[in-house]
C-alpha positions in Angstrom: 125.1 126.5 -59.1 124.7 127.1 -55.5 127.7 128.4 -53.8 128.9 126.4 -50.9 128.4 128.0 -47.6 130.8 128.2 -44.8 131.8 124.9 -43.3 129.7 123.9 -40.4 131.3 123.4 -37.1 131.6 119.8 -36.2 129.3 118.6 -33.6 130.8 117.6 -30.3 130.8 113.9 -29.5 128.3 112.8 -27.1 129.7 111.6 -23.8 133.3 111.8 -22.4 136.2 110.6 -24.5 137.9 107.6 -23.0 141.5 108.0 -22.1 143.9 105.8 -24.0 144.8 102.6 -22.2 148.6 102.0 -22.1 150.0 98.6 -22.9 150.1 96.2 -20.2 146.6 96.7 -19.1 147.4 99.2 -16.3 145.8 102.6 -16.2 148.0 105.7 -16.3 148.8 107.0 -12.8 148.2 103.7 -10.9 150.8 102.7 -8.2 152.9 99.6 -8.7 153.1 97.1 -5.8 156.3 97.4 -3.6 158.7 94.5 -3.7 160.2 93.3 -0.2 163.2 91.2 0.8 163.2 87.5 0.4 164.1 85.1 3.1 167.4 84.2 1.5 168.4 87.9 1.2 167.5 88.5 4.9 169.6 85.4 5.9 172.6 86.6 4.0 172.4 90.1 5.5 172.2 88.6 9.0 175.2 86.4 8.3 177.2 89.4 7.0 176.3 91.4 10.1 177.4 88.5 12.4 180.7 88.2 10.6 181.4 91.9 10.9 180.5 91.8 14.6 182.9 88.9 15.2 185.7 90.6 13.4 185.1 93.9 15.3 185.0 92.0 18.6 188.2 90.2 17.9 190.0 93.4 16.9 188.8 95.1 20.2 189.9 92.1 22.2 193.3 92.0 20.6 193.7 95.8 21.2 192.8 95.3 24.8 195.3 92.4 25.3 198.0 94.4 23.6 197.4 97.4 25.8 197.5 95.3 29.0 200.6 93.5 27.8 202.3 96.8 27.1 201.5 98.1 30.5 202.7 94.9 32.2 205.9 95.1 30.1 206.5 98.7 31.1 205.9 97.8 34.8 208.3 94.9 34.6 211.0 97.0 33.0 210.6 99.7 35.6 210.8 97.2 38.5 213.9 95.6 36.9 215.7 98.9 36.5 214.8 100.0 40.1 216.1 96.7 41.4 219.4 96.8 39.5 220.0 100.4 40.4 219.5 99.6 44.1 221.7 96.5 44.0 224.5 98.3 42.1 224.5 101.1 44.7 224.5 98.8 47.7 227.1 96.3 46.5 229.5 99.0 45.3 229.3 100.5 48.8 229.6 97.2 50.6 230.7 97.7 54.2 233.9 95.7 55.1 232.5 94.4 58.4 234.5 91.7 60.3 233.8 89.3 63.1 236.3 90.4 65.7 236.0 87.3 68.0 236.2 84.7 65.2 239.4 83.0 64.1 241.3 85.0 61.6 238.8 87.9 61.9 236.9 87.0 58.7 234.9 89.4 56.6 231.2 89.2 56.7 230.9 88.0 53.1 229.8 84.7 51.5 229.3 84.0 47.8 227.6 81.0 46.2 226.4 80.4 42.7 222.7 81.1 43.6 223.0 83.5 46.6 225.2 86.1 48.1 225.7 87.3 51.7 227.3 90.7 52.5 227.3 93.5 54.9 226.1 96.9 53.8 224.3 100.1 55.0 220.6 100.5 54.6 219.4 103.3 52.3 219.1 106.7 53.9 215.2 106.5 53.5 215.1 103.7 56.0 214.6 105.1 59.5 216.6 102.6 61.6 219.7 102.8 59.4 223.0 101.1 60.4 225.0 98.2 59.0 223.0 95.0 58.3 224.0 91.6 57.0 222.1 90.8 53.8 221.2 87.7 51.9 220.1 87.9 48.2 218.5 84.8 46.7 215.5 83.4 44.8 212.9 82.0 47.2 209.8 79.9 46.3 206.6 80.7 48.2 203.8 78.4 47.1 203.5 78.9 43.4 205.5 82.1 43.4 209.2 82.5 42.9 210.6 85.8 44.1 213.9 87.5 44.2 214.2 88.5 47.9 216.6 90.3 50.1 216.8 89.3 53.8 218.5 91.3 56.5 219.6 90.8 60.1 221.6 92.8 62.6 225.0 91.1 62.9 226.5 90.2 66.2 230.1 91.2 65.9 231.1 89.4 69.0 229.9 86.0 67.6 232.3 83.4 66.3 230.1 82.4 63.4 228.2 84.2 60.6 224.6 85.2 61.5 221.7 83.0 60.3 218.5 84.3 58.7 215.9 82.4 60.6 214.0 85.5 61.8 215.2 87.9 59.1 213.2 90.8 57.7 212.4 90.3 54.0 212.0 92.6 51.0 210.8 91.4 47.6 212.9 92.8 44.8 211.4 90.9 41.9 208.4 88.7 41.1 208.3 85.6 38.9 212.1 85.0 39.0 213.2 81.6 37.8 216.9 81.8 38.9 219.8 84.1 39.7 223.4 83.3 38.8 226.2 85.0 40.5 229.9 85.1 39.5 232.9 86.4 41.4 236.0 87.7 39.8 239.3 87.6 41.7 242.3 85.5 42.7 242.0 82.0 44.1 242.0 82.0 47.9 244.4 79.0 47.8 246.8 80.7 45.4 249.1 83.7 45.6 248.9 87.3 44.5 250.9 86.5 41.4 248.0 84.4 40.1 245.8 85.9 37.4 242.3 86.7 38.5 239.4 84.8 37.0 235.7 84.1 37.4 234.4 81.8 40.1 231.0 80.4 40.9 231.8 80.4 44.6 233.9 82.8 46.7 235.9 81.1 49.5 238.3 83.8 50.5 237.3 85.2 53.9 240.1 87.9 54.0 239.4 89.8 50.8 236.4 90.7 48.7 236.1 89.8 45.0 237.2 92.4 42.5 234.0 92.2 40.6 230.5 90.7 41.2 228.3 89.6 38.3 224.6 89.0 38.6 222.4 87.4 35.9 218.7 87.2 36.7 216.3 85.1 34.5 212.6 85.6 35.0 210.0 82.8 34.4 208.8 84.6 31.3 210.4 87.0 29.0 214.0 87.9 28.3 216.7 87.8 31.0 217.7 91.0 32.8 220.7 92.8 31.6 223.9 91.5 33.2 224.8 93.5 36.3 228.6 93.9 37.0 229.6 95.7 40.2 233.0 96.6 41.7 232.8 96.3 45.5 235.5 97.5 47.9 238.4 95.1 47.2 241.2 96.5 49.3 243.1 93.7 51.2 243.0 95.7 54.4 239.2 96.5 54.2 237.9 96.7 57.7 241.1 95.6 59.3 243.4 98.1 61.2 246.3 95.6 61.1 246.6 93.5 57.9 249.5 91.1 57.3 250.2 91.2 53.5 252.6 88.3 53.8 249.8 86.0 55.2 247.1 87.9 53.3 244.9 88.0 56.4 243.9 90.3 59.2 245.9 89.8 62.4 243.9 92.2 64.6 242.4 90.0 67.3 241.3 92.6 69.9 
């Protein structure tokens, strides 16, 4: 028997071997086509952006209004405190000025429910200084309602109280709806034995009230804190010769 010789090397295949084709018909390494947004998805995204912008704008507007409202409130409170401090100091130091030529030498003081007239010194910061006759009331100017203080130089030789036709005016408060004033003391038609009480109108020309109460209500917001002031209430205020029996000043010269 013939011995089998060494195995012969297999002959190489003619031509190049084809690469295996994956399932699906796409060749290996080919790029897949990119997928874009649909019109519905784009519309939804725009709607969400519009909603977020509207919410953000509303939040910023609310913050701005809150900031402005806070600043206005601080300004109003500051003005209110300054006005009440000024009125407290002036009314408590009211000057007991009298009309020396008038009958019974009356005090320069008049109290109504919605206004008060009194004599007092101007603050030290005012250059002209001196004793003035003041009127405190709410005045309407066009669409505005203001708490104003008017002042005139009193003529002490006159027989009647001064008028405020050409008075100088200072605005103490803006947007004030009303002011209510009360006067605590004894009835001018009674006696010293009567118990003092509150009045809406002060008629006694020989003595000042024991207490003065001011309530200010603005057109918007809460009322101001009630201001209660104790003026000079001595019976002999401003009068060198005072008759306690008649409870009036008898100095006529």
